[in-house]
Steps between C-alpha positions, in 0.01 A plus 500: 500500500641839399541766767612859520871509582668698776860629510618181674329253266535690170684298231703705256736256322446399137341162439591240237178586316601863478852414384364276223254761377757780505763288323274378220262793447689805632207548736511745787328456837392786722673454837581137405133406544396204282118483503332163550156652463323837519155569639309821571777743605741232626811332364594155634860405429655155469655528847159518670508876555198725446512867396229761460581690183490881505718525189266333249742560212487878555129486562397330176333203672197694618302176545777347706589147390150358482145616459208258543299651215789492251610152605151364443470671161833367375420144611170516315660614176837329485364170368295674231751728329847402618593366157335781305757651263287786365317796646140441603216638703715599798742703291193688378364542855833629629523760224138602551555546876806719438302715257248566777777666701678692225326698225585523129730196493557365147792258548574244774815287531587245768839399639627236740740735681576868545830449317304388194283813519801730490669304223182563301498868596864544400406389149186712501633820658828622357608790721805657664369489857258297710412665830287371785385595849511130597791377711389147417556550125822700530652227716383222268604653165831681453383705201214661696589810699329595824379853564225686682243689297694830519813328366299324230350830386846627406501244215194643325587562137761225487462155348370338818240254626361551850389191696278601788404283796194637685628362832811557705715214631239391755200541263394838633331693214699791361367810328563489124582842349277619214788569261564126457173464307658686206823299502598158374428317823407149614302421814677222691276277712726198471529422870174308520295766331169632624509626861259792482135488601440703185730617224581870527423711194865608471601136445253460215694759297784257435498352151714198597489282812709214639273293723639218714375204698646348817648208304724743303288471184440835331289656227577809294201713402516767232246746358669465159490215253848349538670167454370263769645194672303239695711269716231377741372147466128460562578370851707811574211715375275319749745576779531868411127548437393364836791670679380832361139434603613391846725801554232748395252334736742496794606861451137608487345275763772399746758777516324635810542160668875485447523854638343377823764226528801731486377850591551482875849352462604764247367766732712362784809485276435858387470612863839338566647694205589180315319557168489812285248395231234236443223399261236228479766264364814576698711732713853636514724519808658840550867534406579607858373168638605258225844340528695240305432162652138569598363264234728221620384544859138486388572191289640321804161560662297371206435824309617534139573856388743688274627856557279746690178427306238253620211386279152367582283246324137398532625173652661661804304463824504713812739261676761569229483876560513444876812289458665762281414781741628305801840431350545843342423662833746268676783551247453870427 
């Protein structure tokens, strides 16, 4: 039976399984954790250790690692269309659902990774500069420069494409300046897409959108007729279609419930001066309180985190937030 570790019982050495995988696949394991299974917001490693995940691949896994509705849907469909090699009814339903969110879309392409999206965009958009307000993108792609909106504005008139993420690092909505509507700009919602209760009018002005799902699948939407690519199998369209429906339902109907789970603990952390910003999907520890080695100390107590940002999912329960609060208070 897996249990949360403590500093005395925590196992940190590499296992034979990890050595094999790294040698033959060049794989990389976060904190030397080799998962045996994942469930809800928990990772169970092969050593019998259990961790509650507040990293969630930089917040992309908004459902956590399992969702009863999605699991049931996939089981019901996998035996029907697993071997389908062409697009079918669910590719159509996915596109139709996306068109309900974004107006005036004429072209839709699908990709199995964010890297594939930007390879496609590099062919499509020949330009001197690509600028973004997203730390996530600037860290992932070397040819994309980071800048705030004031810095980005200095490039008006140059051969540039602006990629705009409507959230900050912890999914707190940011105000989009009006001048971007008249520029060559792409709305980036690639970190598990739709997290608004309703789409702000300023976001509807974008002619191109990158929309992502928690499984790292992405679609590129354009208001122009352009060359399209469709990489999704019919099974992957099923997964993305129901993930989109589920996310829109949860954001609309259950966001208030997740707020109740974490609100009192965030309030206590704020009173202690530990956090400087938070949203419905995460918080950030202040630079004055964060120190190198904090994540390792939390890991030894069964809490997985990276840097000073902590992310929430719909699978987290109140006990998880209580555990995080208890150990942050003790350490900081």
